[in-house]
C-alpha angles and dihedrals in degrees: 000000000000091000090053089055087069099263113148116253092246091056099044094098093051094049093042088054091050090050092051093043094052090067095046094044094052092042089055091058095043099046095083091049093050091045090054091046090053090052091051103036101024134261098267099058092046092048091048090050090049093050092048095046090047092053093047095046091048092054091047089049088057089055095055115120100183140032096254092056091048092050092049095049093045090051092048091045089056092050091052095043108107098156104092100053097033094047089057091050091048090049089055090049096053102039131077121236090253094054099037098091093050093046094049091049090050088052089057091048090051091053091050095048090046093052091049097046094038093052091048094050091044091054092049094049099042120110096010091170090066094044096047105022097160093049098042102032111142095007132128090261093065093057092041105034095177098048096090096060090044092051091046093053092053093057 
């Protein structure tokens, strides 16, 4: 994706790292806010907001046509992402002391499996206009080659 934004091949790693870091950096600042919101308004509404904002920002990310747009949406997505911190708090609320360690470790495993499977599916579904040019010629997926994996991940 970064390479298709016009970044030289020798700088792709640097810019891809910046793109990934934008999300994590903004999420780091917003986590305390979302944690406090979940204490005040409840875990469920904050988690539902996080899921909805994540889905919307992922679709918008698939519509990005340059690096600056992608950086901006990844930064905003991190600010709106309440799931990580609040899910851990919810896990603590619903588990007993005896089960907590096992449940938290399973949560980490689920994140790891999700990152692995999600990246694999995203790579397979990216640039569908190049993979199936006769079927998808002139469609939305030619102009936005990374929209299909982003749409798929929101479902």
